[in-house]
Structure formats: structure tokens, C-alpha cells
The first five atom37 places (N, CA, C, CB, O) and aatype in JSON, in Angstrom:
{
  "aatype": [12, 14, 0, 11, 15, 0, 14, 10, 16, 16, 14, 3, 1, 1, 18, 9, 19, 19, 1, 7, 1, 10, 17, 1, 0, 0, 2, 14, 0, 10, 15, 3, 6, 3, 1, 0, 7, 10, 16, 0, 6, 10, 12, 11, 0, 1, 1, 0, 19, 0, 0, 0, 1, 1, 0, 0, 3, 1, 3, 0, 6, 0, 6, 0, 8, 0, 0, 19, 3, 1, 0, 11, 5, 0, 10, 7, 6, 1, 7, 14, 19, 17, 17, 15, 3, 7, 0, 14, 3, 10, 2, 1, 8, 12, 0, 1, 16, 16, 14, 18, 0, 0, 17, 13, 1, 6, 19, 7, 7, 15, 6, 3, 5],
  "atom_mask": [
    [1, 1, 1, 1, 1],
    [1, 1, 1, 1, 1],
    [1, 1, 1, 1, 1],
    [1, 1, 1, 1, 1],
    [1, 1, 1, 1, 1],
    [1, 1, 1, 1, 1],
    [1, 1, 1, 1, 1],
    [1, 1, 1, 1, 1],
    [1, 1, 1, 1, 1],
    [1, 1, 1, 1, 1],
    [1, 1, 1, 1, 1],
    [1, 1, 1, 1, 1],
    [1, 1, 1, 1, 1],
    [1, 1, 1, 1, 1],
    [1, 1, 1, 1, 1],
    [1, 1, 1, 1, 1],
    [1, 1, 1, 1, 1],
    [1, 1, 1, 1, 1],
    [1, 1, 1, 1, 1],
    [1, 1, 1, 0, 1],
    [1, 1, 1, 1, 1],
    [1, 1, 1, 1, 1],
    [1, 1, 1, 1, 1],
    [1, 1, 1, 1, 1],
    [1, 1, 1, 1, 1],
    [1, 1, 1, 1, 1],
    [1, 1, 1, 1, 1],
    [1, 1, 1, 1, 1],
    [1, 1, 1, 1, 1],
    [1, 1, 1, 1, 1],
    [1, 1, 1, 1, 1],
    [1, 1, 1, 1, 1],
    [1, 1, 1, 1, 1],
    [1, 1, 1, 1, 1],
    [1, 1, 1, 1, 1],
    [1, 1, 1, 1, 1],
    [1, 1, 1, 0, 1],
    [1, 1, 1, 1, 1],
    [1, 1, 1, 1, 1],
    [1, 1, 1, 1, 1],
    [1, 1, 1, 1, 1],
    [1, 1, 1, 1, 1],
    [1, 1, 1, 1, 1],
    [1, 1, 1, 1, 1],
    [1, 1, 1, 1, 1],
    [1, 1, 1, 1, 1],
    [1, 1, 1, 1, 1],
    [1, 1, 1, 1, 1],
    [1, 1, 1, 1, 1],
    [1, 1, 1, 1, 1],
    [1, 1, 1, 1, 1],
    [1, 1, 1, 1, 1],
    [1, 1, 1, 1, 1],
    [1, 1, 1, 1, 1],
    [1, 1, 1, 1, 1],
    [1, 1, 1, 1, 1],
    [1, 1, 1, 1, 1],
    [1, 1, 1, 1, 1],
    [1, 1, 1, 1, 1],
    [1, 1, 1, 1, 1],
    [1, 1, 1, 1, 1],
    [1, 1, 1, 1, 1],
    [1, 1, 1, 1, 1],
    [1, 1, 1, 1, 1],
    [1, 1, 1, 1, 1],
    [1, 1, 1, 1, 1],
    [1, 1, 1, 1, 1],
    [1, 1, 1, 1, 1],
    [1, 1, 1, 1, 1],
    [1, 1, 1, 1, 1],
    [1, 1, 1, 1, 1],
    [1, 1, 1, 1, 1],
    [1, 1, 1, 1, 1],
    [1, 1, 1, 1, 1],
    [1, 1, 1, 1, 1],
    [1, 1, 1, 0, 1],
    [1, 1, 1, 1, 1],
    [1, 1, 1, 1, 1],
    [1, 1, 1, 0, 1],
    [1, 1, 1, 1, 1],
    [1, 1, 1, 1, 1],
    [1, 1, 1, 1, 1],
    [1, 1, 1, 1, 1],
    [1, 1, 1, 1, 1],
    [1, 1, 1, 1, 1],
    [1, 1, 1, 0, 1],
    [1, 1, 1, 1, 1],
    [1, 1, 1, 1, 1],
    [1, 1, 1, 1, 1],
    [1, 1, 1, 1, 1],
    [1, 1, 1, 1, 1],
    [1, 1, 1, 1, 1],
    [1, 1, 1, 1, 1],
    [1, 1, 1, 1, 1],
    [1, 1, 1, 1, 1],
    [1, 1, 1, 1, 1],
    [1, 1, 1, 1, 1],
    [1, 1, 1, 1, 1],
    [1, 1, 1, 1, 1],
    [1, 1, 1, 1, 1],
    [1, 1, 1, 1, 1],
    [1, 1, 1, 1, 1],
    [1, 1, 1, 1, 1],
    [1, 1, 1, 1, 1],
    [1, 1, 1, 1, 1],
    [1, 1, 1, 1, 1],
    [1, 1, 1, 1, 1],
    [1, 1, 1, 0, 1],
    [1, 1, 1, 0, 1],
    [1, 1, 1, 1, 1],
    [1, 1, 1, 1, 1],
    [1, 1, 1, 1, 1],
    [1, 1, 1, 1, 1]
  ],
  "atom_positions": [
    [[-9.19, -18.07, 14.87], [-8.73, -16.71, 14.63], [-9.76, -16.02, 13.73], [-7.31, -16.7, 13.97], [-10.15, -16.58, 12.71]],
    [[-10.21, -14.82, 14.1], [-11.21, -14.13, 13.28], [-10.63, -13.7, 11.95], [-11.77, -12.92, 14.02], [-9.44, -13.4, 11.84]],
    [[-11.49, -13.67, 10.93], [-11.06, -13.24, 9.6], [-10.72, -11.75, 9.62], [-12.15, -13.53, 8.55], [-11.35, -10.97, 10.34]],
    [[-9.72, -11.38, 8.84], [-9.35, -9.98, 8.73], [-10.42, -9.25, 7.93], [-7.96, -9.81, 8.06], [-10.92, -9.75, 6.92]],
    [[-10.77, -8.05, 8.4], [-11.71, -7.26, 7.62], [-10.93, -6.41, 6.63], [-12.59, -6.37, 8.55], [-9.74, -6.15, 6.81]],
    [[-11.61, -5.99, 5.59], [-10.97, -5.15, 4.57], [-10.55, -3.84, 5.22], [-11.93, -4.89, 3.36], [-11.24, -3.34, 6.12]],
    [[-9.44, -3.27, 4.79], [-9.0, -2.01, 5.39], [-9.96, -0.87, 5.03], [-7.57, -1.67, 4.93], [-10.62, -0.9, 4.0]],
    [[-10.0, 0.1, 5.88], [-10.77, 1.31, 5.62], [-10.16, 1.99, 4.4], [-10.78, 2.27, 6.86], [-8.95, 2.15, 4.32]],
    [[-11.0, 2.38, 3.46], [-10.54, 3.0, 2.22], [-11.16, 4.38, 2.09], [-10.9, 2.13, 0.98], [-12.35, 4.55, 2.36]],
    [[-10.36, 5.37, 1.68], [-10.87, 6.72, 1.52], [-11.96, 6.73, 0.45], [-9.73, 7.71, 1.14], [-11.97, 5.87, -0.43]],
    [[-12.87, 7.7, 0.52], [-13.99, 7.73, -0.44], [-13.54, 7.76, -1.9], [-14.85, 8.93, -0.17], [-14.24, 7.25, -2.77]],
    [[-12.38, 8.36, -2.18], [-11.88, 8.42, -3.55], [-11.06, 7.2, -3.95], [-11.05, 9.67, -3.74], [-10.55, 7.13, -5.07]],
    [[-10.93, 6.24, -3.03], [-10.23, 4.97, -3.24], [-8.73, 5.13, -3.47], [-10.84, 4.25, -4.41], [-8.07, 4.2, -3.96]],
    [[-8.18, 6.29, -3.12], [-6.75, 6.51, -3.34], [-5.89, 5.89, -2.24], [-6.47, 8.0, -3.43], [-4.74, 5.54, -2.47]],
    [[-6.46, 5.77, -1.04], [-5.67, 5.3, 0.1], [-6.45, 4.29, 0.92], [-5.26, 6.48, 0.98], [-7.68, 4.3, 0.97]],
    [[-5.69, 3.42, 1.56], [-6.23, 2.61, 2.65], [-5.69, 3.23, 3.93], [-5.84, 1.07, 2.52], [-4.67, 3.93, 3.9]],
    [[-6.35, 2.98, 5.04], [-5.93, 3.54, 6.32], [-5.49, 2.39, 7.22], [-7.07, 4.38, 6.98], [-6.26, 1.47, 7.49]],
    [[-4.26, 2.47, 7.68], [-3.7, 1.46, 8.58], [-3.15, 2.19, 9.8], [-2.59, 0.59, 7.88], [-2.24, 3.01, 9.69]],
    [[-3.73, 1.88, 10.97], [-3.34, 2.54, 12.23], [-3.34, 4.06, 12.07], [-1.94, 2.05, 12.67], [-2.44, 4.75, 12.56]],
    [[-4.37, 4.58, 11.39], [-4.54, 6.01, 11.25], [-3.7, 6.66, 10.16], [0.0, 0.0, 0.0], [-3.79, 7.87, 9.95]],
    [[-2.9, 5.88, 9.48], [-2.0, 6.42, 8.46], [-2.52, 6.05, 7.06], [-0.55, 5.89, 8.66], [-3.0, 4.94, 6.84]],
    [[-2.4, 7.0, 6.13], [-2.8, 6.76, 4.75], [-1.68, 6.03, 4.01], [-3.14, 8.09, 4.03], [-0.51, 6.4, 4.09]],
    [[-2.07, 4.99, 3.29], [-1.15, 4.25, 2.44], [-1.79, 4.19, 1.05], [-0.85, 2.8, 3.01], [-2.95, 3.81, 0.92]],
    [[-1.03, 4.56, 0.03], [-1.59, 4.6, -1.31], [-2.1, 3.22, -1.72], [-0.54, 5.09, -2.31], [-1.41, 2.21, -1.57]],
    [[-3.31, 3.2, -2.23], [-3.94, 1.96, -2.7], [-3.47, 1.64, -4.12], [-5.49, 2.08, -2.65], [-2.95, 2.5, -4.83]],
    [[-3.67, 0.41, -4.5], [-3.35, 0.01, -5.86], [-4.26, 0.74, -6.84], [-3.49, -1.53, -6.03], [-5.39, 1.12, -6.51]],
    [[-3.76, 0.93, -8.03], [-4.5, 1.61, -9.07], [-5.77, 0.81, -9.42], [-3.62, 1.81, -10.33], [-5.67, -0.33, -9.87]],
    [[-6.95, 1.39, -9.2], [-8.18, 0.64, -9.5], [-8.4, 0.41, -10.99], [-9.37, 1.38, -8.93], [-9.27, -0.38, -11.36]],
    [[-7.63, 1.06, -11.84], [-7.76, 0.85, -13.29], [-7.09, -0.45, -13.73], [-7.17, 2.02, -14.05], [-7.29, -0.89, -14.86]],
    [[-6.29, -1.07, -12.86], [-5.67, -2.35, -13.21], [-6.75, -3.42, -13.33], [-4.61, -2.76, -12.15], [-7.72, -3.43, -12.57]],
    [[-6.58, -4.3, -14.28], [-7.53, -5.41, -14.39], [-7.34, -6.34, -13.19], [-7.32, -6.2, -15.74], [-6.29, -6.34, -12.55]],
    [[-8.37, -7.11, -12.89], [-8.26, -8.06, -11.78], [-7.11, -9.03, -12.03], [-9.59, -8.85, -11.6], [-6.39, -9.39, -11.09]],
    [[-6.92, -9.43, -13.27], [-5.85, -10.36, -13.62], [-4.47, -9.73, -13.38], [-5.98, -10.8, -15.08], [-3.58, -10.35, -12.8]],
    [[-4.31, -8.48, -13.84], [-3.03, -7.78, -13.64], [-2.76, -7.56, -12.15], [-3.02, -6.43, -14.38], [-1.65, -7.78, -11.67]],
    [[-3.79, -7.13, -11.42], [-3.62, -6.89, -9.98], [-3.23, -8.17, -9.26], [-4.92, -6.31, -9.36], [-2.34, -8.17, -8.41]],
    [[-3.89, -9.27, -9.61], [-3.58, -10.55, -8.97], [-2.15, -10.97, -9.27], [-4.57, -11.64, -9.43], [-1.43, -11.43, -8.38]],
    [[-1.73, -10.83, -10.52], [-0.36, -11.2, -10.88], [0.68, -10.35, -10.17], [0.0, 0.0, 0.0], [1.68, -10.86, -9.68]],
    [[0.43, -9.04, -10.13], [1.37, -8.14, -9.46], [1.39, -8.38, -7.96], [1.01, -6.68, -9.76], [2.44, -8.28, -7.32]],
    [[0.24, -8.68, -7.39], [0.18, -8.98, -5.95], [0.95, -10.26, -5.65], [-1.28, -9.11, -5.48], [1.64, -10.35, -4.64]],
    [[0.84, -11.24, -6.53], [1.61, -12.48, -6.35], [3.11, -12.2, -6.43], [1.2, -13.53, -7.42], [3.88, -12.74, -5.64]],
    [[3.51, -11.35, -7.37], [4.93, -10.96, -7.46], [5.38, -10.25, -6.19], [5.17, -10.05, -8.69], [6.48, -10.5, -5.69]],
    [[4.54, -9.37, -5.67], [4.87, -8.65, -4.44], [5.05, -9.61, -3.28], [3.78, -7.62, -4.11], [6.02, -9.49, -2.52]],
    [[4.14, -10.55, -3.12], [4.24, -11.5, -2.02], [5.48, -12.38, -2.16], [2.99, -12.38, -1.96], [6.15, -12.68, -1.17]],
    [[5.78, -12.79, -3.39], [6.99, -13.59, -3.63], [8.24, -12.8, -3.25], [7.07, -14.04, -5.12], [9.16, -13.33, -2.64]],
    [[8.26, -11.51, -3.62], [9.42, -10.66, -3.31], [9.53, -10.46, -1.8], [9.31, -9.3, -4.02], [10.64, -10.43, -1.26]],
    [[8.41, -10.3, -1.11], [8.46, -10.14, 0.35], [8.98, -11.4, 1.03], [7.06, -9.78, 0.9], [9.73, -11.33, 2.0]],
    [[8.57, -12.55, 0.51], [9.1, -13.81, 1.06], [10.6, -13.9, 0.81], [8.38, -15.02, 0.45], [11.34, -14.42, 1.64]],
    [[11.05, -13.41, -0.35], [12.48, -13.42, -0.67], [13.26, -12.5, 0.27], [12.71, -13.0, -2.14], [14.39, -12.82, 0.65]],
    [[12.66, -11.37, 0.65], [13.31, -10.48, 1.63], [13.51, -11.24, 2.94], [12.46, -9.18, 1.87], [14.59, -11.23, 3.51]],
    [[12.45, -11.9, 3.4], [12.53, -12.63, 4.67], [13.57, -13.74, 4.6], [11.16, -13.22, 5.03], [14.35, -13.92, 5.54]],
    [[13.59, -14.48, 3.5], [14.56, -15.58, 3.35], [15.99, -15.04, 3.33], [14.28, -16.39, 2.07], [16.89, -15.63, 3.94]],
    [[16.19, -13.93, 2.64], [17.54, -13.34, 2.57], [17.98, -12.85, 3.94], [17.57, -12.18, 1.55], [19.15, -12.98, 4.31]],
    [[17.06, -12.29, 4.69], [17.4, -11.84, 6.06], [17.79, -13.02, 6.93], [16.23, -11.07, 6.7], [18.76, -12.97, 7.68]],
    [[16.99, -14.1, 6.83], [17.31, -15.29, 7.65], [18.69, -15.84, 7.29], [16.24, -16.39, 7.46], [19.41, -16.35, 8.15]],
    [[19.04, -15.74, 6.01], [20.33, -16.25, 5.54], [21.45, -15.22, 5.69], [20.22, -16.67, 4.09], [22.61, -15.5, 5.39]],
    [[21.1, -14.02, 6.16], [22.06, -12.92, 6.3], [22.79, -12.64, 4.98], [23.09, -13.25, 7.4], [23.99, -12.36, 4.96]],
    [[22.03, -12.73, 3.88], [22.58, -12.51, 2.54], [22.19, -11.1, 2.09], [22.07, -13.59, 1.52], [21.09, -10.88, 1.59]],
    [[23.1, -10.17, 2.28], [22.79, -8.76, 1.98], [22.5, -8.51, 0.51], [23.93, -7.88, 2.41], [21.62, -7.72, 0.17]],
    [[23.23, -9.17, -0.37], [23.0, -8.99, -1.81], [21.61, -9.49, -2.2], [24.08, -9.72, -2.62], [20.89, -8.81, -2.93]],
    [[21.25, -10.67, -1.72], [19.93, -11.22, -2.03], [18.83, -10.35, -1.43], [19.81, -12.67, -1.5], [17.77, -10.17, -2.03]],
    [[19.09, -9.8, -0.24], [18.1, -8.94, 0.38], [17.9, -7.66, -0.44], [18.52, -8.58, 1.82], [16.76, -7.23, -0.65]],
    [[18.99, -7.08, -0.9], [18.89, -5.86, -1.73], [18.12, -6.16, -3.02], [20.3, -5.3, -2.06], [17.29, -5.36, -3.45]],
    [[18.4, -7.3, -3.62], [17.7, -7.69, -4.85], [16.21, -7.9, -4.57], [18.31, -8.97, -5.44], [15.36, -7.49, -5.36]],
    [[15.9, -8.52, -3.44], [14.5, -8.77, -3.08], [13.77, -7.46, -2.78], [14.42, -9.72, -1.86], [12.61, -7.29, -3.16]],
    [[14.44, -6.52, -2.11], [13.82, -5.22, -1.85], [13.53, -4.49, -3.17], [14.73, -4.35, -0.95], [12.5, -3.83, -3.31]],
    [[14.44, -4.61, -4.12], [14.22, -3.99, -5.43], [13.01, -4.62, -6.12], [15.48, -4.14, -6.32], [12.24, -3.93, -6.79]],
    [[12.84, -5.93, -5.97], [11.67, -6.61, -6.56], [10.38, -6.14, -5.89], [11.82, -8.14, -6.43], [9.36, -5.98, -6.56]],
    [[10.42, -5.94, -4.57], [9.25, -5.4, -3.86], [8.92, -4.02, -4.43], [9.52, -5.31, -2.32], [7.75, -3.73, -4.71]],
    [[9.92, -3.18, -4.59], [9.7, -1.83, -5.1], [9.11, -1.86, -6.51], [11.0, -1.03, -5.09], [8.19, -1.11, -6.81]],
    [[9.65, -2.73, -7.36], [9.12, -2.83, -8.74], [7.64, -3.23, -8.73], [9.95, -3.85, -9.56], [6.83, -2.66, -9.46]],
    [[7.3, -4.2, -7.9], [5.9, -4.66, -7.84], [5.0, -3.56, -7.31], [5.78, -5.91, -6.96], [3.91, -3.34, -7.84]],
    [[5.44, -2.86, -6.26], [4.62, -1.79, -5.68], [4.45, -0.64, -6.68], [5.25, -1.28, -4.38], [3.38, -0.04, -6.74]],
    [[5.49, -0.33, -7.44], [5.35, 0.71, -8.46], [4.38, 0.27, -9.55], [6.73, 1.06, -9.07], [3.55, 1.06, -10.01]],
    [[4.48, -0.98, -9.97], [3.57, -1.48, -11.0], [2.12, -1.47, -10.52], [3.97, -2.9, -11.43], [1.2, -1.24, -11.3]],
    [[1.92, -1.72, -9.23], [0.57, -1.67, -8.65], [0.07, -0.23, -8.5], [0.56, -2.38, -7.3], [-1.13, 0.0, -8.36]],
    [[0.98, 0.73, -8.51], [0.61, 2.12, -8.32], [0.72, 2.59, -6.89], [0.0, 0.0, 0.0], [0.33, 3.71, -6.56]],
    [[1.26, 1.73, -6.01], [1.38, 2.07, -4.6], [2.61, 2.94, -4.31], [1.45, 0.81, -3.77], [2.71, 3.55, -3.25]],
    [[3.53, 2.98, -5.26], [4.72, 3.82, -5.16], [4.95, 4.48, -6.51], [5.98, 3.0, -4.71], [4.3, 4.12, -7.5]],
    [[5.87, 5.43, -6.54], [6.18, 6.1, -7.79], [5.15, 7.17, -8.11], [0.0, 0.0, 0.0], [4.47, 7.67, -7.21]],
    [[5.03, 7.51, -9.38], [4.06, 8.55, -9.77], [2.64, 8.14, -9.38], [4.14, 8.82, -11.29], [2.29, 6.96, -9.45]],
    [[1.85, 9.11, -8.98], [0.47, 8.8, -8.61], [-0.31, 8.36, -9.84], [-0.21, 10.03, -7.95], [0.02, 8.75, -10.96]],
    [[-1.33, 7.57, -9.63], [-2.12, 7.05, -10.74], [-3.33, 7.93, -11.05], [-2.58, 5.65, -10.43], [-4.02, 7.69, -12.04]],
    [[-3.6, 8.93, -10.24], [-4.72, 9.84, -10.54], [-4.19, 11.05, -11.29], [-5.45, 10.29, -9.23], [-2.99, 11.33, -11.27]],
    [[-5.09, 11.75, -11.96], [-4.64, 12.81, -12.87], [-5.24, 14.18, -12.57], [-4.98, 12.44, -14.27], [-5.16, 15.08, -13.41]],
    [[-5.83, 14.36, -11.38], [-6.46, 15.64, -11.09], [-5.54, 16.63, -10.38], [-7.69, 15.42, -10.25], [-5.98, 17.71, -9.98]],
    [[-4.27, 16.28, -10.23], [-3.31, 17.19, -9.61], [-3.29, 17.16, -8.09], [0.0, 0.0, 0.0], [-2.51, 17.89, -7.47]],
    [[-4.12, 16.32, -7.48], [-4.13, 16.22, -6.02], [-2.77, 15.68, -5.54], [-5.3, 15.29, -5.52], [-2.17, 14.82, -6.2]],
    [[-2.3, 16.19, -4.4], [-0.99, 15.74, -3.91], [-1.03, 14.3, -3.42], [-0.51, 16.65, -2.8], [-2.09, 13.75, -3.12]],
    [[0.14, 13.71, -3.33], [0.27, 12.37, -2.78], [0.42, 12.5, -1.27], [1.48, 11.61, -3.41], [1.38, 13.09, -0.78]],
    [[-0.53, 11.95, -0.53], [-0.5, 12.04, 0.93], [-0.08, 10.71, 1.56], [-1.88, 12.45, 1.46], [-0.35, 10.45, 2.73]],
    [[0.57, 9.87, 0.77], [1.03, 8.58, 1.26], [1.85, 8.76, 2.54], [1.87, 7.86, 0.19], [2.73, 9.61, 2.63]],
    [[1.53, 7.94, 3.52], [2.2, 7.88, 4.83], [1.84, 9.02, 5.77], [3.66, 7.87, 4.63], [2.36, 9.08, 6.89]],
    [[0.95, 9.92, 5.36], [0.49, 10.97, 6.27], [-0.57, 10.4, 7.21], [-0.08, 12.18, 5.48], [-1.27, 9.46, 6.86]],
    [[-0.67, 10.97, 8.4], [-1.73, 10.59, 9.32], [-3.04, 11.17, 8.77], [-1.44, 11.1, 10.78], [-3.1, 12.34, 8.42]],
    [[-4.07, 10.34, 8.71], [-5.35, 10.77, 8.14], [-5.87, 12.02, 8.84], [-6.38, 9.65, 8.23], [-6.46, 12.89, 8.19]],
    [[-5.67, 12.11, 10.15], [-6.21, 13.24, 10.91], [-5.56, 14.57, 10.58], [-6.05, 12.97, 12.38], [-6.06, 15.62, 10.98]],
    [[-4.45, 14.55, 9.85], [-3.75, 15.8, 9.51], [-3.85, 16.13, 8.02], [-2.28, 15.71, 9.91], [-3.09, 16.94, 7.51]],
    [[-4.8, 15.5, 7.34], [-4.93, 15.67, 5.89], [-6.33, 16.18, 5.55], [-4.65, 14.33, 5.14], [-7.17, 16.3, 6.45]],
    [[-6.59, 16.46, 4.3], [-7.95, 16.84, 3.9], [-8.98, 15.73, 4.18], [-7.98, 17.19, 2.42], [-10.18, 15.98, 4.09]],
    [[-8.53, 14.53, 4.51], [-9.44, 13.44, 4.84], [-9.83, 13.45, 6.33], [-8.79, 12.1, 4.49], [-10.57, 12.56, 6.76]],
    [[-9.37, 14.4, 7.11], [-9.58, 14.4, 8.56], [-11.06, 14.35, 8.94], [-8.96, 15.64, 9.16], [-11.45, 13.53, 9.78]],
    [[-11.89, 15.19, 8.33], [-13.32, 15.2, 8.69], [-13.96, 13.85, 8.35], [-14.06, 16.35, 7.95], [-14.71, 13.3, 9.16]],
    [[-13.66, 13.32, 7.18], [-14.18, 12.0, 6.8], [-13.72, 10.94, 7.8], [-13.72, 11.62, 5.38], [-14.51, 10.1, 8.23]],
    [[-12.45, 10.98, 8.18], [-11.89, 10.0, 9.1], [-12.61, 10.05, 10.45], [-10.38, 10.23, 9.29], [-12.91, 9.01, 11.03]],
    [[-12.88, 11.25, 10.94], [-13.64, 11.39, 12.2], [-15.06, 10.85, 12.02], [-13.68, 12.86, 12.67], [-15.57, 10.15, 12.89]],
    [[-15.7, 11.18, 10.9], [-17.06, 10.75, 10.63], [-17.22, 9.24, 10.65], [-17.52, 11.28, 9.3], [-18.2, 8.72, 11.18]],
    [[-16.26, 8.54, 10.1], [-16.34, 7.09, 10.03], [-15.85, 6.43, 11.32], [-15.55, 6.56, 8.85], [-15.76, 5.21, 11.42]],
    [[-15.53, 7.26, 12.3], [-15.07, 6.71, 13.58], [-13.65, 6.23, 13.53], [0.0, 0.0, 0.0], [-13.26, 5.37, 14.32]],
    [[-12.87, 6.78, 12.61], [-11.48, 6.37, 12.46], [-10.66, 6.65, 13.71], [0.0, 0.0, 0.0], [-10.89, 7.63, 14.42]],
    [[-9.72, 5.77, 13.94], [-8.78, 5.96, 15.04], [-7.43, 5.45, 14.6], [-9.27, 5.23, 16.33], [-7.31, 4.78, 13.57]],
    [[-6.44, 5.75, 15.36], [-5.07, 5.32, 15.01], [-4.86, 3.85, 15.32], [-4.03, 6.16, 15.75], [-3.76, 3.32, 15.13]],
    [[-5.92, 3.18, 15.8], [-5.84, 1.75, 16.03], [-6.22, 0.95, 14.79], [-6.74, 1.36, 17.2], [-6.02, -0.26, 14.73]],
    [[-6.77, 1.65, 13.78], [-7.23, 0.96, 12.56], [-6.11, 0.8, 11.59], [-8.37, 1.71, 11.9], [-6.3, 0.25, 10.51]]
  ]
}
């Protein structure tokens, strides 16, 4: 199986692009240690969501989803934006319909990425 390549990242590092859609990136001001710890928490919470679904345990699933949300907020992927220049949050927008459209075309972006 070929190795996964790093996702396309906007020039300002605010978003990654997945299948043509912008997803807020983690706050680059986080230390590598903090990012690694929070990413580990996120992965653990995602595994807990899957386990709760397999067990059909709605309470455990709700708790696991809350843990996912806490980790994503701590990473800066959800909640208040981590940048301070007043630019809007374009999370979940299609890159082609945002101010990143020209850049996305330039880099050969497609909705398959």
C-alpha cells in the first residue's frame, strides 16, 4: 500500500484541503509535544466512538464525541479561530468558492484531493 502524502495546505497554513474542502488546521503555535499529546487524545477519543458504536452504547458514544470535540478545540481545529487578523473562518467551505480559489486552481487542486 502506498504511503499517504501530506494533505494540501493553504499558503497561510490555516486549512488543509480534503476532497476540495477546507478543514481548519491545528494551531501551528502549539509545541510539537503539545500537538502530539492532543493528537493522541483525539485518536483515543475516536477509537472510543467506534467502540461505543459497536457496543450500541449511546451514553459512551456521547461521552466519546465530547472527548473528540475537546481535543479538536484544544488543537484549534474547532471553536474560536487561532489567528488574530480578523479573517473569517472558512472551515468546511469548498476551496473553489473561497478567497483561496485562485491558489487552489494554481496548484492543480481538485475535489478528488
